[in-house]
Every structure is written in C-alpha cells, then in structure tokens.
C-alpha atoms as one frame of an Amber mdcrd trajectory, in Angstrom:
protein
  98.124-117.841 171.772  95.232-117.477 169.223  94.091-121.160 169.888  93.920
-120.806 173.733  90.134-120.964 174.093  90.357-120.430 177.966  92.127-117.149
 177.385  89.788-116.010 174.569  86.843-116.719 176.918  88.404-114.723 179.733
  89.161-111.806 177.334  85.578-111.779 176.104  84.326-111.583 179.602  86.812
-108.699 180.500  86.264-106.682 177.469  82.555-107.339 176.851  83.239-107.943
 173.113  83.596-110.685 170.796  87.295-111.723 170.307  88.634-112.458 166.812
  92.188-114.108 167.531  94.944-113.279 164.939  98.550-114.533 164.999 101.175
-111.677 165.418 104.839-111.707 165.957 106.048-110.137 169.219 107.704-107.189
 167.274 104.307-106.504 165.462 102.420-106.536 168.843 105.041-104.227 170.476
 104.836-101.741 167.556 101.017-101.869 167.538 100.967-101.070 171.211 103.397
 -98.188 170.765 101.339 -96.733 168.074  97.846 -97.362 169.527  98.854 -95.964
 172.934 100.945 -93.048 171.688  99.755 -89.695 173.150 100.938 -86.136 173.603
 101.446 -86.902 177.247 103.776 -89.744 176.400 105.886 -87.774 173.987 106.110
 -84.920 176.483 107.102 -87.131 179.329 109.921 -88.769 177.307 111.201 -85.226
 176.217 110.982 -83.917 179.877 113.049 -86.796 181.169 115.605 -86.359 178.504
 115.985 -82.671 179.113 116.285 -83.133 182.962 119.154 -85.610 182.279 120.930
 -83.258 179.967 120.046 -80.010 181.636 122.606 -77.288 181.130 124.715 -79.100
 178.468 122.455 -79.233 175.298 123.385 -75.616 174.399 127.133 -76.220 174.444
 127.547 -79.496 172.458 130.091 -79.690 169.613 129.636 -81.677 166.395 131.290
 -84.841 167.832 129.125 -84.765 170.844 126.049 -84.286 168.981 126.851 -87.109
 166.776 127.307 -89.420 169.878 124.174 -88.041 171.471 122.149 -88.776 168.174
 123.122 -92.511 168.562 121.738 -92.522 172.014 118.771 -94.761 172.903 117.065
 -91.904 174.705 117.099 -89.596 171.728 116.044 -92.308 169.416 112.995 -92.990
 171.757 112.026 -89.219 171.498 112.048 -89.310 167.771 110.265 -92.640 167.652
 107.641 -91.471 170.028 106.899 -88.251 167.878 106.606 -90.431 164.786 104.472
 -93.119 166.476 102.099 -90.425 167.538 102.048 -88.999 164.112 101.174 -92.430
 162.558  98.453 -92.820 165.175  96.961 -89.379 164.285  96.919 -90.306 160.568
  99.431 -87.306 159.938 100.823 -86.938 156.492 103.716 -84.605 157.568 105.365
 -83.760 160.951 106.699 -80.213 161.079 109.404 -79.460 163.741 109.849 -75.773
 163.707 112.405 -73.577 165.732 111.178 -70.367 167.214 112.675 -67.728 169.290
 112.009 -69.202 172.756 110.789 -72.825 171.901 110.529 -75.408 169.140 106.986
 -76.424 168.192 105.915 -79.658 166.675 102.815 -79.674 164.262 101.181 -82.490
 162.486  99.291 -82.117 159.006  96.125 -84.093 159.497  93.442 -84.097 156.924
  95.245 -81.298 155.080  95.355 -78.947 158.089  98.291 -78.191 160.355  97.729
 -78.697 164.123 100.151 -77.775 166.882 100.669 -80.985 168.960 103.407 -79.866
 171.502 106.284 -77.522 172.181 109.818 -78.587 173.178 112.763 -76.598 174.512
 114.774 -75.064 171.635 117.933 -76.441 172.999 116.725 -79.891 172.115 116.532
 -79.035 168.350 120.175 -79.563 167.428 120.283 -82.995 168.995 116.939 -83.985
 167.367 118.130 -82.770 163.952 121.345 -84.756 164.318 119.333 -87.818 165.116
 117.277 -87.401 161.799 120.326 -86.586 159.765 122.156 -89.802 161.145 119.110
 -91.939 160.080 119.135 -90.177 156.643 122.892 -90.456 156.282 123.276 -86.809
 155.886 126.042 -84.369 157.020 125.236 -83.349 160.634 127.729 -80.473 160.380
 125.934 -78.820 157.439 123.667 -76.145 158.703 123.949 -73.407 156.030 122.214
 -75.229 153.017 118.929 -77.289 152.692 119.333 -81.020 152.835 116.919 -83.774
 151.747 117.052 -87.372 152.717 114.978 -90.542 153.509 114.855 -93.304 156.166
 112.910 -96.365 157.132 111.597 -97.548 160.467 110.743-101.109 161.306 107.113
-101.744 162.277 106.719-105.302 163.003 107.439-107.283 159.965 106.968-104.224
 157.816 108.731-100.940 157.416 107.411 -97.273 157.522 109.172 -94.999 155.082
 109.809 -91.228 155.588 111.009 -88.408 153.340 112.914 -85.658 155.388 113.657
 -82.039 154.339 115.954 -79.582 156.331 115.913 -75.968 155.562 117.848 -73.217
 157.475 115.635 -70.728 159.224 116.118 -67.763 161.558 116.381 -69.758 164.782
 117.784 -72.964 163.422 116.915 -75.756 160.849 113.178 -76.469 160.269 112.501
 -80.217 159.815 109.716 -81.731 157.801 109.147 -85.462 157.956 106.712 -86.859
 155.317 105.130 -90.072 156.298 105.015 -92.153 153.114 103.312 -95.177 154.579
 104.132 -98.717 155.561 105.628-101.165 152.906 103.762-104.269 152.561 100.479
-102.758 154.000  99.551 -99.827 151.820  97.625-100.898 148.745  96.087 -98.866
 145.876  92.540 -97.612 146.259  90.075 -98.166 143.507  88.364 -95.288 141.592
  85.013 -96.260 142.985  86.542 -96.003 146.606  87.619 -92.515 145.789  84.100
 -91.375 145.167  85.049 -89.851 141.753  81.930 -88.022 140.300  80.218 -89.923
 137.509  80.524 -87.075 134.916  84.350 -87.413 135.626  84.757 -91.171 136.118
  82.821 -92.357 132.948  85.030 -90.534 130.341  88.269 -90.990 132.504  87.799
 -94.871 132.201  87.342 -94.518 128.477  90.406 -92.379 128.146  92.730 -94.522
 130.227  91.858 -97.569 127.884  93.253 -95.725 124.881  96.202 -97.575 123.389
  98.523 -94.521 123.314  98.677 -90.847 124.378  99.646 -88.914 127.505  97.190
 -88.610 130.480  98.166 -86.012 133.045  97.153 -85.713 136.636  97.924 -82.292
 138.073  97.798 -80.614 141.457  99.990 -79.440 144.252 102.220 -81.618 146.634
  99.837 -83.997 148.726  96.936 -83.610 146.476  96.447 -87.366 145.905  97.828
 -87.483 142.452  99.736 -90.876 142.935  96.790 -92.338 144.699  94.469 -91.527
 141.435  97.247 -92.780 139.181  97.623 -96.052 140.861  93.757 -96.551 141.126
  93.863 -96.129 137.387  96.681 -98.562 136.753  94.926-101.119 138.945  92.195
-101.270 136.523  94.482-101.835 133.665  96.745-104.294 135.377  96.188-107.661
 133.607  98.802-110.366 132.798  98.708-109.388 129.117  99.873-105.814 129.740
 103.247-104.568 130.531 102.991-101.781 132.962 106.202 -99.979 134.199 106.537
 -97.036 136.518 109.390 -94.487 137.326 108.841 -92.850 140.681 110.466 -90.640
 143.304 109.805 -92.315 145.603 107.797 -95.457 145.199 104.940 -94.951 147.641
 102.630 -97.862 146.729 103.558-101.321 145.831 101.456-102.867 143.283 101.830
-106.458 142.227 102.428-107.017 138.464 104.073-103.782 137.873 107.750-103.103
 137.307 108.511-100.193 139.547 111.704 -98.233 139.367 113.056 -95.420 141.564
 115.155 -92.450 140.489 118.380 -92.092 142.516 119.826 -88.675 142.419 122.965
 -89.642 144.358 124.214 -91.571 141.360 122.693 -89.163 138.972 119.923 -91.599
 137.796 117.002 -89.372 137.010 113.643 -89.568 135.163 115.194 -89.094 131.723
 117.687 -91.790 132.059 115.234 -94.281 133.446 112.509 -93.426 130.762 114.954
 -93.756 127.896 116.061 -97.197 129.142 112.466 -98.335 129.986 111.319 -97.711
 126.297 113.657-100.437 125.376 111.753-102.910 127.776 108.683-103.122 125.415
 106.274-101.328 127.728 102.538-100.927 127.049 101.826 -98.431 129.853 104.271
 -96.079 131.477 103.918 -93.959 134.654 106.318 -91.133 134.911 106.124 -89.893
 138.572 106.782 -86.267 137.683 107.579 -84.234 134.536 109.665 -81.419 135.677
 112.219 -80.888 132.901 112.382 -80.549 128.995 114.123 -83.815 128.436 111.617
 -85.827 130.411 108.771 -84.176 128.810 110.129 -84.650 125.227 110.770 -88.357
 125.827 107.387 -88.976 127.361 105.647 -87.084 124.388 107.650 -89.151 121.737
 106.580 -92.284 123.646 102.997 -91.262 123.458 103.342 -90.748 119.740 104.963
 -94.062 119.072 102.235 -96.309 120.510 102.525 -96.072 124.361 100.044 -94.989
 126.948 101.784 -92.620 129.325 100.558 -91.422 132.678 102.306 -88.514 134.327
 102.005 -85.706 136.859 102.465 -81.973 136.608 102.282 -79.091 139.161  99.551
 -76.684 137.822  96.662 -74.895 139.486  94.029 -76.207 137.077  93.602 -78.711
 134.128  93.909 -76.179 131.281  97.198 -74.765 132.592  98.846 -78.259 132.058
  98.904 -77.577 128.315 100.458 -74.286 128.475 102.856 -75.531 131.087 104.392
 -78.067 128.556 104.787 -75.228 126.144 106.551 -73.228 128.657 108.988 -76.144
 129.425 109.927 -76.037 125.787 107.933 -78.836 124.062 106.943 -77.805 120.527
 103.224 -77.466 119.812 103.411 -80.003 117.020 104.423 -82.552 119.695 101.860
 -81.465 122.484  98.783 -81.153 120.396  98.622 -84.876 119.050 100.281 -86.544
 122.275  97.759 -85.323 124.963  94.588 -87.207 125.676  93.188 -85.605 128.713
  94.156 -83.600 131.827  92.732 -84.213 135.246  93.207 -81.841 138.099  92.682
 -82.894 141.718  92.512 -81.476 145.215  91.641 -82.994 148.626  88.860 -81.697
 150.940  88.567 -82.751 154.475  85.819 -85.318 154.807  82.891 -84.560 157.329
  82.598 -87.230 160.063  79.272 -88.947 159.542  78.835 -89.072 163.312  79.488
 -85.380 163.950  77.761 -83.558 161.084  74.402 -81.907 160.827  72.126 -80.630
 157.985  71.478 -76.913 157.789  70.008 -74.302 155.388  72.543 -71.489 154.658
  71.533 -68.013 153.901  71.828 -66.298 150.578  74.589 -64.262 151.833  76.587
 -67.464 152.568  75.913 -69.058 149.166  76.560 -65.767 147.098  80.269 -66.587
 146.600  79.459 -70.098 145.403  76.536 -69.783 143.192  76.098 -67.196 140.148
  72.483 -66.599 140.828  71.419 -67.158 144.445  67.799 -65.885 143.859  67.096
 -69.127 141.923  68.235 -71.253 145.087  65.524 -71.980 147.500  66.005 -73.960
 150.708  69.313 -75.689 149.675  70.354 -78.214 152.194  73.944 -78.522 153.054
  76.056 -80.045 155.962  78.551 -78.756 158.578  80.212 -80.099 161.738  77.936
 -80.147 164.823  78.158 -77.415 167.267  79.941 -79.507 169.925  83.020 -80.493
 167.669  83.063 -77.389 165.272  86.758 -76.125 165.182  88.167 -79.419 166.625
  89.949 -82.358 165.059  86.704 -84.443 165.506  84.893 -82.335 163.006  86.446
 -84.042 160.054  87.663 -87.605 159.338  89.708 -88.406 156.276  89.662 -86.683
 152.896  87.467 -86.753 149.781  88.955 -86.026 146.349  87.582 -83.291 143.967
  88.251 -83.174 140.280  88.083 -81.246 136.947  88.984 -82.732 133.631  89.836
 -81.461 130.149  89.197 -83.948 127.451  91.351 -82.820 124.445  89.175 -82.283
 121.562  90.095 -81.515 117.831  89.311 -77.776 118.474  91.657 -77.852 121.567
  94.438 -79.534 119.578  94.053 -76.765 116.993  94.310 -74.122 119.658  97.456
 -75.772 121.117  99.098 -75.652 117.665  98.401 -71.963 117.496  99.645 -71.389
 121.111  96.403 -70.138 122.324  95.911 -68.770 125.834  94.634 -70.560 128.865
  91.340 -68.629 128.612  90.839 -69.792 125.043  91.565 -73.456 125.941  89.217
 -73.165 128.894  86.342 -71.935 126.657  86.993 -74.740 124.162  87.175 -77.350
 127.042  83.732 -76.062 128.367  82.117 -77.203 125.100  83.131 -80.791 125.715
  81.944 -80.902 129.326  84.740 -79.154 131.392  83.646 -78.048 134.807  85.803
 -76.418 137.457  87.125 -77.832 140.657  84.646 -75.712 142.586  81.757 -77.256
 140.632  82.803 -80.787 141.780  83.514 -79.654 145.338  79.982 -78.098 145.597
  78.602 -81.550 144.324  80.465 -83.262 147.169  79.220 -80.696 149.681  75.552
 -81.262 148.468  76.031 -85.111 149.128  77.273 -84.381 152.651  80.857 -85.402
 152.114  82.339 -81.894 152.993  81.455 -78.548 154.070  81.263 -74.993 152.249
  84.225 -74.027 154.439  86.362 -76.904 152.808  85.081 -75.949 149.398  86.152
 -72.295 150.013  89.453 -73.244 151.464  90.552 -75.679 148.589  88.987 -74.169
 145.363  89.418 -70.551 143.920  86.474 -68.392 143.527  85.155 -68.163 140.090
  84.748 -64.782 138.316  82.701 -64.455 135.187  83.019 -61.424 132.646
C-alpha cells in the first residue's frame, strides 16, 4: 500500500533509491509489469511452447478450427506478448511478414524497421485469424486486402490499434499500427516539438487568422496530426468552437468536439463536414482531404469565415497547391482560400548520452552545401563508435519543416495554374526554405545526424 511506511523503507533499502509511492489498481500494475519486462526471449518462449503443443497440426487446420484456435488463451497470449514488446520498444508499427521458410516480425522504431524475431510460418494463419477475430473481420477471406481496428485494455485505459492485411506470395502480411493509449496520450506543444524559429513565428501568426485553409503535408507517420493538435491546443479557449473530423481520433483534447468517420455505415469526411458546418464552428480540423467533395466543402468553409486545418499527402509544401488543382478544385477557389502550407518529416534524434562531435570532410559535406569551399571546421554530431548502427544510437524523433506562406504573387500564380517550379520561386521571395535546410539546422544543433538528413530529405539540385 502507498501509505505503508515500513514497506517503503524496506524497498528504499533494497533498491538504493528514493521511493515515491503512487496508488495503482491491480490491473494497471499487472499490465505495467507485462510491458516493462516484455522481451524477445519472453515472446519466443511463448511461441515455442505453443508450437510444441500444436506440432504437426497447424498446417492442416480448416476455417472452423482456425476460428476456435483464434479464441484460445494461448494464442491470445502470443499476440499480447508481441504487442506488449512493441509498446515497450516504442514501436509505431508491428510488421508480421510471411516468407518462404519462416515468418518474421519487425518493429518500426524511430522511423526504422528492425527485425525482432522469426516464427515458424505455420503459425501465421492462426495468428492472422486471432487478429481478424479482434477486428471483427472475415477470417475466411484471404484473396482481398482487409482493414480493421481493435482495442486492448491496459489497466484503466485502452490501447488502440489499426490493422491492415494484404495478400502476399506466402500468405497475408499483417501490419499493426499502435495508435496510443486512450486517456494517457496528450498533445505536445509547438515549443516541445522544437520547431525552428523562422517557421514557428509566422506559423503562430497564420493560425490566428479568422479564416482560410492551413495545410500540413507529408507522408504517413510524419507527425502531421501531432503538429495540428499542438496548434489547436494554442487556440483552444472557452470562447472558441473547435471541431474535428478524423480517421481515427488519435489524440483526445479536452474542449474540442471530435468526430470519427465510419466507413461501415458510409459516414465519410464530406458527410460529417457538411453537417459540422451547421454547428456554428470557428475552427475545423479535417483529418485528410482525399477527394473532390471534401476539398470543395473545406474551401467553401474557408471562404465563408471559418479557419480550416487539413492534411494532404504531398512531397513538399508547394506541391500542395497543385494537388488541390489536380483533385478538381477551381483556381478561383484555391487562390483566396489557402493561407499557408507546412510540410513535415521526422528524423531520428541522436541520444544525448551516445553522441559525439566531429568535423566532417569536404567530400562528406558536398551533397549538403552549395559551396563547401566556404565551410571551415564545421562541427556536427554522430552516434559514438560503440553504439553506431545499433538501436541505442538514436532515441526519439525530431520534426523538420518547410513552410510556404501564400503571398499575393503566389495567389496570382495559382489563378494562372502556374507550375510547381514557378510557385517555389515565388515562395522563396517570402522566406521559403526547403526541408533539407531545416534538417541541416537541426543537425548543426546536435539533434540529428547527416545520415538522417540524407535519409529523410531529397538532395537539392540548382540550375
């Protein structure tokens, strides 16, 4: 018990550390132990015991037997042990991939895939059936891709997972995205994200405009939602009506009205957005603009006095404008509605305890700087020799950005359907700098390495 002073004294003596007692329910303590002590050895031992028990029969199970096996406690323990290990390792995704002679399990940690363990390929159908049962999917369907989601109790909270199945040469590949724990995951602030000052200052001015569309672009898992919620958190006051439409709701923020699309009943982004505009919103977050109808309604909302935040999948900020035109929005709607576009990526962050300073050669610097002859004794950072190439080299992620502020010249170019190159040249006149520029600034600050800069940003070519 937290108030048992004798027990606290004994624990302090045994551990050699100060003890800060905190009350926890038994279920919270059990789940914390399962996650904290999860290891590759534990997962392997659970799988090995199961395979020994079912030796010789896993390859010949019919659909009914697979359904029954998927409900078994042992198979549930296998999946839970893999997921607990993934949560402990701060994985964003779990990949279960069938191969010719085995099935490998990989975690995406800090943006990189790492092979964790291999299991016998005969276990895959049973494991896939277990995941499908949790997601309420058809376990007999193996010809077409399937998507679903499920929740797992973690103490008094729940962890949420998004699951994707796709048929491959040797069976279905499964990817489980760990979306976080409800009730525990809060929004970061823009200051916590270490956004560069030349981006942060104009961004804070733009998001306080009363109307217009503000886009955050980038590939999947580039931190777009985190940036949007950090921005909304700064605007979240009792006198402002903020509503969101998401798929899924990844972060719960008090004071917001959050709605989730539901494709099973054909409740999509356009339907929710159309209804939301009748709710007198001041600020609207649209999780993703992926079709003409959603883009058109969002543009109209921005032109009628609403501030709209949205995401797009483009490689850089200037391409977001042309992407809207490609979707089918007329230039006369795009030009006046857009306020700014922020593009984002995530680089692995150097571990402060395992990094060292060094002076790279001019040959190493040549791909990153236009004129290396002007560079003398540039100091950068890299993982120390003893951890280079290991998971200990990096710890966490750091965001890099580029931003296009829409000027009058850019609006004119949009109306004329100008090329991305012309838009980029106009954006440079009002302070636009590329992702690589911001990434190099983070490298000079010791937050990431040149290797990560090269891995996450395209090389720049100047004519």
